[in-house]
DSSP file (Angstrom, degrees, kcal/mol; ACC not computed):
  #  RESIDUE AA STRUCTURE BP1 BP2  ACC     N-H-->O    O-->H-N    N-H-->O    O-->H-N    TCO  KAPPA ALPHA  PHI   PSI    X-CA   Y-CA   Z-CA
    1    1 A M     >        0   0    0      0, 0.0     4,-1.2     0, 0.0     8,-0.2   0.000 360.0 360.0 360.0 -44.2   -6.2  -11.0  -12.8
    2    2 A L  T  4  +     0   0    0      1,-0.2     7,-0.3     2,-0.2     3,-0.1   0.843 360.0  49.3 -70.8 -33.3   -5.7  -10.4   -9.0
    3    3 A Q  T  4 S+     0   0    0      1,-0.2    -1,-0.2    22,-0.1    23,-0.1   0.822 111.8  49.8 -74.3 -26.8   -7.8  -13.5   -8.1
    4    4 A E  T  4 S+     0   0    0      1,-0.2    -2,-0.2    -3,-0.1    -1,-0.2   0.705 113.7  40.8 -84.1 -23.1   -5.7  -15.7  -10.5
    5    5 A N     X  -     0   0    0     -4,-1.2     4,-2.3    -3,-0.1     3,-0.3  -0.874  57.9-169.5-136.6 100.9   -2.2  -14.7   -9.4
    6    6 A P  H  > S+     0   0    0      0, 0.0     4,-2.5     0, 0.0    18,-0.3   0.771  90.3  57.9 -59.9 -26.4   -1.4  -14.3   -5.7
    7    7 A N  H  > S+     0   0    0      2,-0.2     4,-2.3     1,-0.2     5,-0.1   0.918 108.1  44.5 -67.1 -43.6    1.9  -12.8   -6.5
    8    8 A I  H  > S+     0   0    0     -3,-0.3     4,-2.6     2,-0.2     5,-0.2   0.880 113.5  52.2 -65.3 -45.0    0.4  -10.0   -8.5
    9    9 A L  H  X S+     0   0    0     -4,-2.3     4,-2.9    -7,-0.3     5,-0.2   0.960 111.8  45.0 -60.1 -53.5   -2.3   -9.5   -5.8
   10   10 A N  H  X S+     0   0    0     -4,-2.5     4,-2.7     1,-0.2    -2,-0.2   0.895 113.5  50.1 -60.9 -40.0    0.3   -9.2   -3.0
   11   11 A D  H  X>S+     0   0    0     -4,-2.3     4,-2.9     2,-0.2     5,-0.6   0.899 110.6  50.6 -62.5 -41.8    2.5   -6.9   -5.1
   12   12 A F  I  X>S+     0   0    0     -4,-2.6     5,-2.2     2,-0.2     4,-2.1   0.965 113.9  44.5 -60.1 -54.5   -0.6   -4.7   -5.9
   13   13 A V  I  <5S+     0   0    0     -4,-2.9     6,-2.1     3,-0.2     5,-0.3   0.949 120.2  40.3 -55.8 -52.3   -1.5   -4.5   -2.2
   14   14 A N  I  <5S+     0   0    0     -4,-2.7    -2,-0.2     4,-0.2    -1,-0.2   0.927 127.9  25.8 -61.1 -51.2    2.1   -3.8   -1.0
   15   15 A N  I  <5S+     0   0    0     -4,-2.9    -3,-0.2    -5,-0.2    -2,-0.2   0.776 130.0  33.5 -96.4 -29.8    3.3   -1.4   -3.7
   16   16 A V  I  <<S+     0   0    0     -4,-2.1    -3,-0.2    -5,-0.6    -4,-0.1   0.893 131.4  29.1 -91.4 -53.1    0.2    0.3   -5.0
   17   17 A L  S   <S-     0   0    0     -5,-2.2    -3,-0.2     2,-0.1    -4,-0.1   0.659  98.8-134.3 -83.5 -12.6   -2.0    0.5   -2.0
   18   18 A E        +     0   0    0     -6,-0.4     2,-0.5    -5,-0.3    -4,-0.2   0.889  55.8 140.1  61.2  45.6    1.1    0.6    0.3
   19   19 A I        -     0   0    0     -6,-2.1    -1,-0.2     2,-0.1    -2,-0.1  -0.978  47.4-131.5-120.3 125.6   -0.3   -1.9    2.7
   20   20 A A        +     0   0    0     -2,-0.5     2,-0.2    -3,-0.1    -5,-0.0  -0.339  57.1  64.4 -76.4 156.7    2.1   -4.5    4.2
   21   21 A G        -     0   0    0     -2,-0.1     2,-0.3     3,-0.0    -7,-0.2  -0.581  55.7-123.6 124.1 176.1    1.5   -8.2    4.3
   22   22 A D  S    S+     0   0    0     -2,-0.2   -15,-0.1     1,-0.1    -2,-0.0  -0.800  71.9  59.4-144.2-175.0    0.9  -11.2    2.1
   23   23 A N        +     0   0    0     -2,-0.3     2,-0.2     1,-0.2    26,-0.2   0.872  68.2 173.0  51.4  43.3   -1.5  -14.0    1.5
   24   24 A F        -     0   0    0    -18,-0.3     2,-0.3    -3,-0.1    24,-0.2  -0.511  21.2-152.7 -80.6 150.3   -4.3  -11.6    0.5
   25   25 A R  E     -A   47   0A   0     22,-2.8    22,-2.3    -2,-0.2     2,-0.4  -0.877   9.4-147.0-115.1 150.0   -7.6  -12.8   -0.9
   26   26 A V  E     +A   46   0A   0     -2,-0.3     2,-0.3    20,-0.2    20,-0.2  -0.964  18.1 173.0-122.0 140.9   -9.8  -10.6   -3.2
   27   27 A Q  E     -A   45   0A   0     18,-2.0    18,-2.9    -2,-0.4     2,-0.4  -0.988  16.0-148.5-136.7 148.3  -13.5  -10.5   -3.4
   28   28 A S  E    S+A   44   0A   0     -2,-0.3    16,-0.2    16,-0.2    15,-0.2  -0.928  76.3   9.9-119.9 149.6  -15.8   -8.1   -5.4
   29   29 A Q  E    S+     0   0A   0     14,-1.6     2,-0.4    13,-0.6    14,-0.2   0.911  80.7 177.6  53.6  48.0  -19.3   -6.9   -4.5
   30   30 A R  E     -A   42   0A   0     12,-1.5    12,-2.8    -3,-0.2     2,-0.4  -0.658  21.4-135.7 -82.6 129.2  -19.0   -8.3   -1.0
   31   31 A K  E     -A   41   0A   0     -2,-0.4     2,-0.4    10,-0.2    10,-0.2  -0.738  19.7-172.0 -88.0 132.8  -22.0   -7.6    1.2
   32   32 A F  E     -A   40   0A   0      8,-3.0     8,-2.5    -2,-0.4     2,-0.4  -0.963  14.8-137.9-121.8 143.3  -21.7   -6.5    4.8
   33   33 A Y        -     0   0    0     -2,-0.4     2,-0.5     6,-0.2     5,-0.1  -0.842  10.7-162.2-106.5 135.4  -24.5   -6.1    7.3
   34   34 A L    >   -     0   0    0     -2,-0.4     3,-1.5     3,-0.4     2,-0.3  -0.965  24.7-122.3-116.3 125.8  -24.8   -3.2    9.7
   35   35 A K  T 3  S+     0   0    0     -2,-0.5     3,-0.1     1,-0.3    -2,-0.0  -0.489  95.1   0.3 -69.1 131.4  -27.1   -3.6   12.7
   36   36 A N  T 3  S+     0   0    0     -2,-0.3     2,-0.3     1,-0.2    -1,-0.3   0.789 123.7  77.6  55.2  34.2  -29.8   -0.8   12.7
   37   37 A D  S <  S-     0   0    0     -3,-1.5    -3,-0.4    33,-0.0     2,-0.2  -0.949  93.3 -72.9-155.5 175.9  -28.5    0.7    9.5
   38   38 A T        -     0   0    0     -2,-0.3    -3,-0.1    -3,-0.1     0, 0.0  -0.505  53.1-119.1 -77.4 135.9  -28.5    0.1    5.7
   39   39 A D        -     0   0    0     -2,-0.2     2,-0.4    -6,-0.1    -6,-0.2  -0.260  27.2-135.5 -73.2 167.3  -26.2   -2.8    4.6
   40   40 A C  E     -A   32   0A   0     -8,-2.5    -8,-3.0    30,-0.1     2,-0.5  -0.892  12.8-157.3-124.8 146.8  -23.3   -2.2    2.3
   41   41 A I  E     -A   31   0A   0     -2,-0.4     2,-0.4   -10,-0.2   -10,-0.2  -0.972  22.7-151.5-122.4 117.6  -21.9   -3.9   -0.8
   42   42 A V  E     -A   30   0A   0    -12,-2.8   -12,-1.5    -2,-0.5   -13,-0.6  -0.702  11.2-137.3 -91.4 132.3  -18.3   -3.0   -1.2
   43   43 A D  E    S+     0   0A   0     -2,-0.4   -14,-1.6     1,-0.2     2,-0.4   0.927  85.3   5.3 -55.3 -52.4  -16.7   -3.0   -4.7
   44   44 A I  E     -AB  28  55A   0     11,-1.7    11,-3.0   -16,-0.2     2,-0.5  -0.998  63.0-168.7-138.7 130.2  -13.4   -4.7   -3.8
   45   45 A V  E     -AB  27  54A   0    -18,-2.9   -18,-2.0    -2,-0.4     2,-0.5  -0.983   1.5-169.1-124.5 124.9  -12.3   -6.3   -0.6
   46   46 A L  E     +AB  26  53A   0      7,-2.6     7,-2.9    -2,-0.5     2,-0.4  -0.926  21.5 167.0-108.6 129.0   -8.7   -7.3    0.0
   47   47 A E  E     +AB  25  52A   0    -22,-2.3   -22,-2.8    -2,-0.5     2,-0.2  -0.999  20.0 164.9-149.8 140.8   -8.2   -9.4    3.2
   48   48 A N        -     0   0    0      3,-2.2   -24,-0.1    -2,-0.4   -25,-0.1  -0.685  61.0 -78.0-131.2-165.5   -5.7  -11.6    4.9
   49   49 A D  S    S+     0   0    0     -2,-0.2     3,-0.1     1,-0.2   -26,-0.1   0.688 129.5  28.5 -72.0 -14.6   -5.6  -12.9    8.6
   50   50 A Y  S    S+     0   0    0      1,-0.2    35,-3.2    34,-0.1     2,-0.3   0.543 119.5  40.8-117.7 -14.8   -4.3   -9.5    9.8
   51   51 A T  E     - c   0  85A   0     33,-0.3    -3,-2.2    -3,-0.1     2,-0.3  -0.951  48.6-170.4-141.7 149.5   -5.6   -6.8    7.4
   52   52 A I  E     -Bc  47  86A   0     33,-2.0    35,-1.8    -2,-0.3     2,-0.4  -0.977   9.6-173.5-141.1 137.0   -8.7   -5.9    5.5
   53   53 A C  E     -Bc  46  87A   0     -7,-2.9    -7,-2.6    -2,-0.3     2,-0.5  -0.997  10.3-154.3-131.9 132.2   -9.0   -3.1    2.8
   54   54 A F  E     -Bc  45  88A   0     33,-2.8    35,-3.2    -2,-0.4     2,-0.5  -0.883   6.4-162.7-100.0 132.7  -12.0   -1.8    1.1
   55   55 A I  E     -Bc  44  89A   0    -11,-3.0   -11,-1.7    -2,-0.5     2,-0.5  -0.970   4.8-169.7-118.3 126.2  -11.7   -0.2   -2.3
   56   56 A E  E     - c   0  90A   0     33,-2.6    35,-3.3    -2,-0.5     2,-0.5  -0.963   6.5-157.9-118.2 123.2  -14.6    1.9   -3.5
   57   57 A N  E     + c   0  91A   0     -2,-0.5     2,-0.4    33,-0.2    35,-0.2  -0.872  15.1 175.4-107.5 127.3  -14.6    3.0   -7.1
   58   58 A K  E     + c   0  92A   0     33,-3.4    35,-1.5    -2,-0.5    36,-0.3  -0.868  21.7 140.8-128.6  99.0  -16.5    6.0   -8.3
   59   59 A V  S    S-     0   0    0     -2,-0.4    34,-0.2    33,-0.2    -1,-0.1   0.864  87.4  -3.6-103.1 -65.0  -15.9    6.7  -12.0
   60   60 A N  S    S+     0   0    0      2,-0.1     2,-0.3    33,-0.1    -2,-0.0  -0.132 119.3  81.8-124.8  37.2  -19.3    7.8  -13.4
   61   61 A S  S    S-     0   0    0      0, 0.0     2,-0.2     0, 0.0     0, 0.0  -0.919  70.8-120.7-135.5 162.2  -21.4    7.3  -10.4
   62   62 A T        -     0   0    0     -2,-0.3     2,-0.2     1,-0.1    -3,-0.1  -0.648  36.9 -91.9-102.5 161.8  -22.3    9.2   -7.4
   63   63 A E        -     0   0    0     -2,-0.2     3,-0.1     1,-0.1    -1,-0.1  -0.466  41.6-118.7 -69.5 137.1  -21.8    8.2   -3.8
   64   64 A G    >   -     0   0    0     -2,-0.2     3,-2.2     1,-0.2     4,-0.3  -0.236  51.1 -64.7 -72.0 166.8  -24.6    6.4   -2.0
   65   65 A D  T 3  S-     0   0    0      1,-0.3    -1,-0.2     2,-0.1     5,-0.1  -0.344 116.3 -23.2 -56.9 113.6  -26.3    7.9    1.1
   66   66 A R  T 3> S+     0   0    0     -2,-0.2     4,-2.8    -3,-0.1    -1,-0.3   0.752  92.5 154.5  53.5  28.0  -23.7    8.0    3.8
   67   67 A Q  H <>  +     0   0    0     -3,-2.2     4,-2.0     1,-0.2    -2,-0.1   0.904  67.8  40.5 -57.9 -51.2  -21.9    5.3    1.9
   68   68 A L  H  > S+     0   0    0     -4,-0.3     4,-2.8     2,-0.2    -1,-0.2   0.874 113.4  55.2 -66.4 -37.4  -18.3    6.0    3.2
   69   69 A E  H  > S+     0   0    0      1,-0.2     4,-2.1     2,-0.2    -2,-0.2   0.931 109.1  47.6 -62.8 -43.2  -19.5    6.6    6.7
   70   70 A R  H  X S+     0   0    0     -4,-2.8     4,-2.2     2,-0.2    -1,-0.2   0.903 110.1  52.3 -61.7 -41.0  -21.2    3.2    6.7
   71   71 A Y  H  X S+     0   0    0     -4,-2.0     4,-2.6    -5,-0.2     5,-0.2   0.928 108.3  52.1 -57.0 -48.1  -18.0    1.6    5.3
   72   72 A G  H  X S+     0   0    0     -4,-2.8     4,-2.9     1,-0.2    -1,-0.2   0.908 107.4  51.9 -57.3 -45.0  -16.1    3.3    8.2
   73   73 A K  H  X S+     0   0    0     -4,-2.1     4,-2.2     1,-0.2    -1,-0.2   0.936 111.2  47.4 -57.5 -46.6  -18.6    1.8   10.7
   74   74 A I  H  X S+     0   0    0     -4,-2.2     4,-2.0     1,-0.2    -2,-0.2   0.923 114.2  46.3 -64.8 -43.3  -18.0   -1.7    9.3
   75   75 A L  H  X S+     0   0    0     -4,-2.6     4,-2.6     1,-0.2    -2,-0.2   0.884 110.7  52.9 -66.5 -39.4  -14.2   -1.3    9.4
   76   76 A D  H  X S+     0   0    0     -4,-2.9     4,-2.3    -5,-0.2    -1,-0.2   0.882 109.0  50.0 -60.2 -39.8  -14.4    0.1   12.9
   77   77 A N  H  X S+     0   0    0     -4,-2.2     4,-3.2    -5,-0.2     5,-0.3   0.925 111.4  49.2 -65.9 -44.5  -16.4   -3.1   13.9
   78   78 A I  H  X>S+     0   0    0     -4,-2.0     4,-2.3     1,-0.2     6,-0.9   0.899 110.8  50.1 -65.2 -41.9  -13.7   -5.3   12.3
   79   79 A L  H  X5S+     0   0    0     -4,-2.6     4,-1.0     4,-0.2    -1,-0.2   0.944 116.8  40.3 -59.1 -48.2  -11.0   -3.4   14.0
   80   80 A K  H  <5S+     0   0    0     -4,-2.3    -2,-0.2    -5,-0.2    -1,-0.2   0.863 125.7  33.3 -73.6 -36.6  -12.6   -3.8   17.4
   81   81 A E  H  <5S+     0   0    0     -4,-3.2    -3,-0.2    -5,-0.2    -2,-0.2   0.847 133.3  24.9 -93.6 -30.2  -13.9   -7.4   17.1
   82   82 A E  H  <5S-     0   0    0     -4,-2.3    -3,-0.2    -5,-0.3    -2,-0.2   0.469  91.9-133.3-111.8 -11.0  -11.1   -9.0   14.9
   83   83 A N     << +     0   0    0     -4,-1.0     2,-0.2    -5,-0.6    -4,-0.2   0.846  52.4 153.2  54.9  38.4   -8.3   -6.7   15.8
   84   84 A K        -     0   0    0     -6,-0.9     2,-0.3    -9,-0.1   -33,-0.3  -0.650  54.7-107.3 -91.8 153.2   -7.3   -6.3   12.0
   85   85 A S  E     -c   51   0A   0    -35,-3.2   -33,-2.0    -2,-0.2     2,-0.4  -0.632  44.1-153.3 -73.6 141.1   -5.6   -3.4   10.5
   86   86 A V  E     +c   52   0A   0     -2,-0.3     2,-0.3   -35,-0.2   -33,-0.2  -0.934  17.9 176.3-124.6 143.8   -8.3   -1.7    8.4
   87   87 A Y  E     -c   53   0A   0    -35,-1.8   -33,-2.8    -2,-0.4     2,-0.4  -0.998  14.0-160.7-143.4 145.5   -8.0    0.5    5.3
   88   88 A L  E     -c   54   0A   0     -2,-0.3     2,-0.5   -35,-0.2   -33,-0.2  -0.976   7.0-167.9-127.3 120.6  -10.4    2.3    3.0
   89   89 A R  E     -c   55   0A   0    -35,-3.2   -33,-2.6    -2,-0.4     2,-0.6  -0.939   3.7-163.0-105.8 124.3   -9.3    3.4   -0.5
   90   90 A Y  E     -c   56   0A   0     -2,-0.5     2,-0.5   -35,-0.2   -33,-0.2  -0.921   6.8-169.1-109.8 109.8  -11.6    5.7   -2.4
   91   91 A C  E     +c   57   0A   0    -35,-3.3   -33,-3.4    -2,-0.6     2,-0.3  -0.890  13.4 165.8-110.6 125.3  -10.9    5.9   -6.2
   92   92 A T  E     -c   58   0A   0     -2,-0.5   -33,-0.2   -35,-0.2     4,-0.1  -0.961  42.8-131.0-138.4 152.2  -12.6    8.5   -8.2
   93   93 A K  S    S+     0   0    0    -35,-1.5     2,-0.3    -2,-0.3   -34,-0.1   0.818  97.6  36.6 -71.4 -31.7  -12.2   10.0  -11.6
   94   94 A Y  S    S-     0   0    0    -36,-0.3     2,-0.1   -35,-0.1   -36,-0.1  -0.883 103.3 -87.8-120.1 153.0  -12.3   13.6  -10.3
   95   95 A Y        +     0   0    0     -2,-0.3     2,-0.2     1,-0.1    -2,-0.1  -0.426  47.1 170.4 -61.3 130.2  -10.9   14.9   -7.1
   96   96 A D        -     0   0    0     -2,-0.1    -1,-0.1    -4,-0.1    -2,-0.0  -0.689  22.4-148.3-148.2  83.5  -13.3   14.6   -4.3
   97   97 A K        -     0   0    0     -2,-0.2     2,-0.4     1,-0.1    -2,-0.0  -0.254  19.0-166.9 -62.6 133.9  -11.9   15.4   -0.9
   98   98 A K        -     0   0    0     -8,-0.1     2,-0.4     2,-0.0    -1,-0.1  -0.942  14.4-162.9-124.2 145.8  -13.6   13.3    1.9
   99   99 A T        -     0   0    0     -2,-0.4    -2,-0.0     2,-0.0     0, 0.0  -0.992  11.8-159.1-126.2 123.6  -13.5   13.7    5.7
  100  100 A L        -     0   0    0     -2,-0.4   -31,-0.0     1,-0.1    -2,-0.0  -0.760  17.4-140.8 -99.3 146.1  -14.6   10.7    7.8
  101  101 A P              0   0    0      0, 0.0    -1,-0.1     0, 0.0   -32,-0.0   0.042 360.0 360.0 -91.1  33.4  -15.7   11.0   11.4
  102  102 A I              0   0    0    -26,-0.0   -33,-0.0     0, 0.0    -3,-0.0   0.356 360.0 360.0-118.6 360.0  -13.9    7.8   12.4
């Protein structure tokens, strides 16, 4: 639905995720490479020219080894190299407090 309607996508990003901007694109299961570390496949990536947001969904599965830490590394690289605003949204069925070292 988000891929088919840019207005709904922008509304979702702006009002649900509370991230400003427009002209977002959405991809699922996007692979990112990390130098000297395990690569990552992010559930949902929302991106425009100025912003990128990773959405990780954990409903009936467990977190992978250092998964959020590795996502943080990728986002930190994007911030430094592309000067984009970066966001990580972690969605879980049960409360699961996280602290990231970034």
